[in-house]
C-alpha positions as CSV (number, residue, x, y, z in Angstrom):
1,M,-0.1,0.2,0.0
2,D,1.0,3.5,-0.7
3,N,2.0,5.7,2.2
4,N,0.1,8.3,0.7
5,E,-2.8,6.4,-0.3
6,K,-5.5,7.6,2.3
7,I,-8.1,5.0,4.2
8,I,-11.6,5.5,4.7
9,L,-13.5,3.8,6.9
10,V,-17.2,3.1,6.5
11,P,-19.0,2.8,10.0
12,T,-21.3,-0.5,9.7
13,S,-24.7,-1.0,9.5
14,K,-24.9,-1.4,13.6
15,E,-22.5,2.0,13.9
16,K,-25.3,3.6,11.8
17,V,-28.3,2.7,14.0
18,N,-26.5,3.4,17.0
19,S,-25.6,6.9,15.7
20,T,-29.4,7.2,14.3
21,K,-30.5,6.3,18.2
22,K,-28.2,9.2,19.7
23,M,-29.9,11.8,17.3
24,V,-33.6,10.9,17.8
25,F,-32.6,10.7,21.5
26,S,-31.1,14.6,21.7
27,L,-34.1,15.7,19.8
28,D,-36.6,13.9,22.0
29,A,-34.4,15.6,25.2
30,N,-34.6,19.2,23.5
31,K,-38.5,18.7,22.9
32,F,-38.8,17.5,26.3
33,I,-36.9,20.6,28.1
34,I,-38.5,23.0,25.2
35,S,-41.8,21.6,26.2
36,L,-41.2,21.6,30.1
37,L,-40.3,25.1,29.8
38,I,-43.3,26.5,28.2
39,I,-45.7,24.8,30.7
40,I,-43.8,26.3,33.6
41,V,-43.9,29.6,31.9
42,I,-47.9,28.8,31.4
43,I,-48.5,28.1,35.0
44,Q,-46.6,30.8,36.3
45,F,-49.0,33.1,34.0
46,F,-52.1,31.6,35.5
47,V,-50.7,32.0,38.9
48,I,-49.8,35.6,38.8
49,N,-53.1,36.8,37.2
50,L,-55.0,34.5,39.8
51,L,-52.8,36.3,42.5
52,L,-53.8,39.5,40.7
53,F,-57.3,39.0,40.5
54,K,-57.4,38.3,43.9
55,S,-55.6,41.3,45.2
56,N,-57.5,43.3,42.9
57,T,-61.5,42.7,44.5
58,I,-63.0,45.3,45.4
59,E,-63.2,43.8,49.6
60,N,-59.3,43.8,49.6
61,L,-58.8,47.6,48.2
62,E,-61.8,49.4,49.4
63,T,-65.2,48.3,51.5
64,K,-68.6,49.2,50.4
65,E,-69.0,51.6,53.2
66,N,-65.0,52.9,52.4
67,I,-65.6,54.0,48.8
68,E,-68.8,55.9,49.7
69,N,-67.1,57.7,52.7
70,N,-64.0,58.7,50.9
71,I,-65.1,60.3,47.9
72,E,-64.2,64.0,48.5
73,I,-67.0,65.6,47.3
74,K,-66.4,69.9,46.5
75,E,-70.3,71.1,45.5
76,R,-70.1,74.5,43.4
77,R,-73.5,76.5,42.8
78,F,-73.3,78.4,39.7
79,L,-75.6,82.1,40.4
80,Y,-77.9,79.7,43.1
81,K,-77.2,79.7,46.9
82,E,-79.9,77.2,48.1
83,D,-80.4,74.9,45.2
84,N,-83.4,73.2,46.7
85,K,-85.4,76.3,47.6
86,T,-84.2,77.8,44.2
87,N,-86.1,74.7,42.1
88,I,-89.0,75.1,44.2
89,E,-89.3,78.7,43.3
90,T,-88.5,78.8,40.0
91,N,-90.2,75.2,38.9
92,K,-87.3,74.0,37.3
93,I,-86.7,70.9,36.5
94,E,-83.3,69.2,37.6
95,I,-81.3,67.3,35.0
96,H,-78.2,65.0,36.3
97,I,-75.7,64.5,34.1
98,A,-72.4,62.7,34.8
99,M,-68.9,62.8,33.4
100,A,-65.6,61.7,34.0
101,F,-62.6,63.0,33.3
102,D,-58.8,64.2,33.7
103,I,-56.6,67.3,32.9
104,K,-56.1,65.7,29.8
105,I,-59.4,65.9,28.5
106,I,-60.4,69.0,30.1
107,Y,-61.2,70.9,27.1
108,P,-63.2,68.8,25.3
109,T,-65.0,68.0,28.2
110,L,-65.7,72.0,28.7
111,V,-66.9,71.9,24.9
112,S,-69.1,69.0,25.2
113,V,-71.0,71.2,28.7
114,T,-70.8,74.2,26.7
115,S,-72.8,72.3,23.9
116,A,-75.9,71.3,26.5
117,L,-75.7,74.6,28.2
118,E,-76.1,76.4,24.8
119,N,-79.2,74.0,24.1
120,N,-80.8,73.6,27.2
121,D,-84.4,75.1,27.6
122,K,-83.2,77.0,30.6
123,N,-86.9,78.9,31.0
124,K,-87.8,74.7,32.2
125,N,-84.4,73.1,33.1
126,I,-81.4,73.4,35.1
127,L,-78.8,71.2,34.6
128,V,-77.0,69.4,36.6
129,Y,-73.3,67.9,36.3
130,H,-71.3,65.6,38.4
131,F,-67.7,65.6,37.4
132,L,-65.8,62.4,38.9
133,L,-62.0,63.2,38.9
134,P,-58.9,61.5,39.6
135,H,-57.8,61.3,43.3
136,N,-54.6,63.6,42.6
137,F,-56.7,66.2,40.4
138,Q,-55.7,69.5,40.9
139,M,-58.6,71.4,41.6
140,E,-57.9,74.9,40.5
141,K,-58.0,72.9,37.0
142,I,-61.1,73.3,36.8
143,D,-61.8,77.1,36.1
144,A,-62.6,76.1,32.5
145,I,-65.8,74.2,34.0
146,E,-65.9,77.3,36.2
147,S,-65.6,80.0,33.8
148,L,-69.0,78.9,32.5
149,K,-70.7,80.5,35.1
150,E,-70.6,83.7,33.6
151,K,-73.2,82.7,30.7
152,Y,-75.5,79.6,31.7
153,D,-76.9,78.9,35.1
154,F,-76.4,75.4,36.1
155,R,-74.6,73.4,39.3
156,A,-71.6,71.4,39.2
157,N,-70.7,69.0,42.0
158,Y,-67.2,67.5,41.6
159,Y,-66.1,64.1,43.4
160,K,-62.3,63.1,43.7
161,I,-62.5,59.0,43.2
162,P,-60.5,57.1,45.9
163,N,-57.1,55.4,43.7
164,I,-58.9,52.2,43.8
165,F,-58.5,51.7,40.0
166,K,-55.1,51.9,40.5
167,N,-54.0,48.5,39.1
168,M,-56.3,48.2,36.2
169,R,-55.6,48.3,32.6
170,K,-55.9,51.5,31.4
171,W,-57.5,53.0,28.1
172,R,-56.1,55.2,26.3
173,N,-53.4,55.8,29.2
174,S,-56.3,56.8,31.6
175,I,-58.4,54.8,34.5
176,T,-61.3,57.2,34.6
177,I,-63.4,55.0,32.5
178,Y,-64.1,52.8,35.4
179,Y,-65.4,55.5,37.2
180,K,-68.9,55.5,35.7
181,L,-69.2,52.0,37.0
182,L,-69.2,53.8,40.5
183,L,-72.4,56.4,39.7
184,P,-75.2,53.9,41.5
185,L,-72.5,54.5,44.9
186,I,-71.8,57.9,44.9
187,L,-74.9,59.1,44.1
188,P,-77.5,57.2,46.2
189,N,-80.3,59.8,46.1
190,L,-80.8,59.9,42.6
191,E,-83.2,58.1,40.5
192,R,-81.4,58.5,37.5
193,I,-79.1,60.3,35.5
194,I,-77.5,60.6,32.3
195,F,-73.8,59.8,31.3
196,F,-71.8,61.2,28.5
197,D,-68.1,60.5,27.7
198,C,-66.3,63.9,27.1
199,D,-66.3,63.1,23.3
200,T,-69.9,64.1,23.1
201,L,-71.7,67.1,21.6
202,I,-75.6,67.9,22.5
203,F,-77.6,69.6,20.3
204,K,-81.1,69.6,21.6
205,D,-82.6,70.2,24.9
206,L,-82.0,66.7,27.4
207,S,-85.4,66.5,29.0
208,E,-86.8,64.1,26.6
209,M,-83.8,61.9,27.0
210,F,-83.6,62.4,30.6
211,F,-87.1,61.1,31.7
212,L,-87.2,57.9,29.4
213,P,-88.9,54.8,30.5
214,F,-86.5,52.3,31.8
215,N,-89.1,48.9,31.3
216,D,-87.3,47.6,34.1
217,A,-84.0,48.5,32.9
218,Y,-80.8,49.2,35.0
219,V,-79.5,51.7,32.2
220,L,-79.7,52.1,28.2
221,G,-77.4,52.5,25.7
222,F,-76.7,52.8,22.4
223,P,-76.5,49.8,20.4
224,F,-73.1,48.8,19.5
225,H,-71.4,46.7,16.6
226,T,-69.0,44.3,18.2
227,P,-71.2,42.1,20.6
228,N,-68.7,39.4,19.9
229,V,-66.4,40.5,22.9
230,L,-68.6,38.7,25.3
231,Y,-68.3,35.1,23.3
232,R,-65.4,34.6,25.8
233,F,-68.2,34.9,28.4
234,G,-70.1,32.4,27.2
235,I,-73.1,34.7,25.7
236,R,-73.8,34.7,22.1
237,S,-76.1,37.7,21.1
238,N,-76.3,40.7,19.3
239,K,-77.6,42.7,22.3
240,Y,-74.5,44.6,22.9
241,I,-74.5,48.5,24.1
242,N,-72.1,51.2,24.0
243,V,-71.3,52.9,27.4
244,G,-70.5,56.5,25.9
245,V,-73.8,57.5,26.3
246,L,-75.8,56.2,29.3
247,L,-79.2,56.8,30.9
248,F,-78.6,55.3,34.4
249,N,-81.5,53.8,36.4
250,I,-79.9,54.6,40.0
251,K,-82.7,53.3,42.1
252,K,-83.7,50.3,40.6
253,I,-79.6,49.3,40.2
254,R,-79.4,49.9,44.7
255,E,-82.7,48.4,45.1
256,D,-82.1,45.4,43.1
257,G,-78.3,45.6,45.5
258,K,-76.5,45.5,42.0
259,D,-74.3,48.8,42.8
260,L,-71.5,47.2,43.4
261,E,-71.4,44.0,41.2
262,L,-70.0,46.1,38.6
263,I,-66.6,46.8,40.5
264,N,-66.2,43.4,41.4
265,F,-66.6,42.0,37.9
266,T,-64.1,44.2,36.3
267,M,-61.8,44.1,39.0
268,Q,-61.6,39.9,39.0
269,K,-61.9,39.3,35.0
270,V,-60.4,42.8,33.3
271,N,-57.8,40.7,31.5
272,K,-60.3,39.0,29.4
273,F,-62.0,42.3,28.4
274,V,-61.8,44.1,24.8
275,F,-63.1,47.5,26.5
276,P,-62.8,47.3,29.5
277,E,-66.0,49.1,31.6
278,Q,-68.3,48.3,28.3
279,D,-67.7,44.4,28.4
280,T,-68.5,44.8,32.2
281,M,-71.9,46.4,32.1
282,N,-72.8,44.3,29.0
283,Y,-72.2,41.1,31.0
284,V,-72.9,42.0,34.6
285,Y,-76.3,43.5,33.1
286,F,-76.7,41.5,30.0
287,N,-80.6,41.0,30.9
288,K,-81.3,44.5,32.3
289,T,-79.7,46.4,29.3
290,G,-82.3,48.6,27.2
291,L,-81.7,50.6,23.6
292,L,-81.8,54.5,23.8
293,P,-83.7,55.9,20.7
294,L,-81.0,56.3,17.8
295,K,-80.8,60.0,18.3
296,Y,-78.8,59.7,21.3
297,G,-75.8,59.1,20.5
298,I,-75.0,58.3,17.0
299,Y,-71.7,57.9,16.0
300,L,-69.9,59.7,13.3
301,V,-70.7,57.5,10.4
302,G,-70.9,59.0,6.7
303,N,-74.5,57.9,5.4
304,I,-77.1,55.4,5.6
305,T,-75.5,52.8,3.7
306,Q,-72.2,53.0,5.7
307,F,-73.8,52.1,8.6
308,Q,-76.1,49.5,7.4
309,N,-73.3,47.9,5.6
310,S,-70.7,47.9,8.5
311,Y,-72.8,48.3,11.7
312,M,-76.6,46.8,11.3
313,P,-75.5,43.2,10.6
314,K,-74.2,42.8,14.0
315,M,-76.6,45.2,16.0
316,G,-79.7,43.4,14.5
317,K,-83.0,44.8,13.7
318,I,-82.6,49.0,13.6
319,D,-85.3,51.2,11.8
320,I,-83.9,52.6,9.3
321,N,-85.9,56.0,9.0
322,E,-85.2,56.4,12.8
323,M,-81.7,55.7,11.7
324,Q,-81.8,58.0,9.2
325,K,-83.1,60.5,11.6
326,A,-80.4,60.5,13.9
327,I,-77.5,60.7,11.6
328,D,-79.6,63.6,9.9
329,D,-80.9,65.9,13.0
330,P,-79.5,64.0,15.6
331,S,-79.9,64.8,19.6
332,V,-76.4,63.7,21.0
333,V,-73.6,62.9,18.6
334,H,-70.6,60.5,20.0
335,L,-67.7,61.1,18.5
336,V,-66.5,57.7,18.2
337,C,-64.9,56.5,14.7
338,C,-63.0,59.5,13.9
339,N,-59.2,58.8,14.5
340,P,-57.6,61.4,15.5
341,K,-60.7,63.0,17.6
342,V,-62.3,65.9,15.6
343,W,-60.6,68.6,18.0
344,F,-57.2,67.4,16.3
345,K,-56.0,69.0,12.8
346,K,-56.1,66.8,10.2
347,T,-53.5,65.9,7.6
348,K,-54.9,65.9,4.0
349,H,-55.4,62.1,4.2
350,E,-57.3,62.2,7.3
351,R,-59.5,64.7,5.6
352,K,-59.9,62.7,2.4
353,F,-61.0,59.4,4.9
354,N,-64.3,61.2,6.2
355,H,-65.7,64.5,5.7
356,T,-68.0,63.8,8.7
357,C,-65.5,64.0,11.0
358,Q,-65.1,67.4,9.4
359,R,-68.5,68.1,9.7
360,Y,-68.2,67.9,13.6
361,Q,-65.1,69.2,13.8
362,K,-66.8,72.5,12.8
363,E,-69.0,71.8,15.0
364,F,-67.0,71.1,17.9
365,Y,-65.3,74.3,17.4
366,Y,-68.5,76.4,17.1
367,Y,-69.1,75.4,20.7
368,A,-65.2,75.9,21.5
369,N,-65.9,79.5,20.2
370,K,-68.6,80.0,23.3
371,T,-66.3,79.4,26.1
372,K,-63.2,81.4,27.0
373,Y,-60.8,79.1,26.3
374,Y,-61.1,79.2,22.6
375,D,-57.5,80.0,21.8
376,K,-56.5,77.7,23.9
377,I,-58.2,75.2,22.3
378,Y,-57.2,75.5,18.9
379,N,-53.5,75.8,20.2
380,K,-53.5,73.2,21.5
381,Y,-55.3,70.6,19.0
382,M,-55.0,72.8,15.6
383,K,-51.5,73.5,15.5
384,R,-50.0,70.2,16.8
């Protein structure tokens, strides 16, 4: 044999089999380790969430009595010294309205309130506002709201909400969305109240809405188009309301002992929600929700065809004529379905996207111009 000639050893069949077994065993071991790690992560996830749910229950954060007693109430009376006496003498009807906001959204709130006051029948009604504020809200910041007393007769009560929602999932970087769930707790002496999100405009007197019949419902709202979010809770139905415009049956909720149920459910199930407080209300009050007439809370849809194609298939039967009237001549408009919000300056693309947003941007600044803060509002949002 030549010294330079290489010897190549070819493994026997037995050696091939043993090598293959080692490779398979190695792969199986890797799969087992990976699977074990995944199982450990899943277990940790459920344990952490279980602890969070337990720690977030209202019983551990605040008792019902503590919530009621710790609400800091600052009542301001506008042009009235003794509300009850004045109202009896003038025979004015009190229309109670609640709103929740933090400092970031005070200007849209101001414009919404102005639109309601402008269209209120001041000879018959007085609007009584209940503003729900974060616990650390600086009260001097309400000067914008208080400035309206120079033009309008109305009353405003300010409530500082304890920080019981600090561990909750925020919505657009805010926890004020949960405050509406407390209304039956902090306003026990009322029988009913309207709730408005801050992105609303009011174009008509609200007395008709305020005295709508409940027909045993706990709350009335505008029909919403995403009811499938309740499927995860075992409910398959097209019955689902938006909670941006509501009429609360405070008296019925308290009589039936349901004033705390919304808070408990929210704190225990918040991680399963798409729309946190909205899912809560639709689930807990599922058999006790009713629909507002469509003119109260219509969204920013372009036309009836768009609404029919995009919304109605998911909301059940809706009266076409009523919907068209609501679009043409609304009483309350909820400024959703427009991104960014109507108070922001629109780009060229955004203006082309939704002409309805342009229409209500003009309406927004029409009412903003009736306040002392028009320049600040315009500079904040339109010169971005």
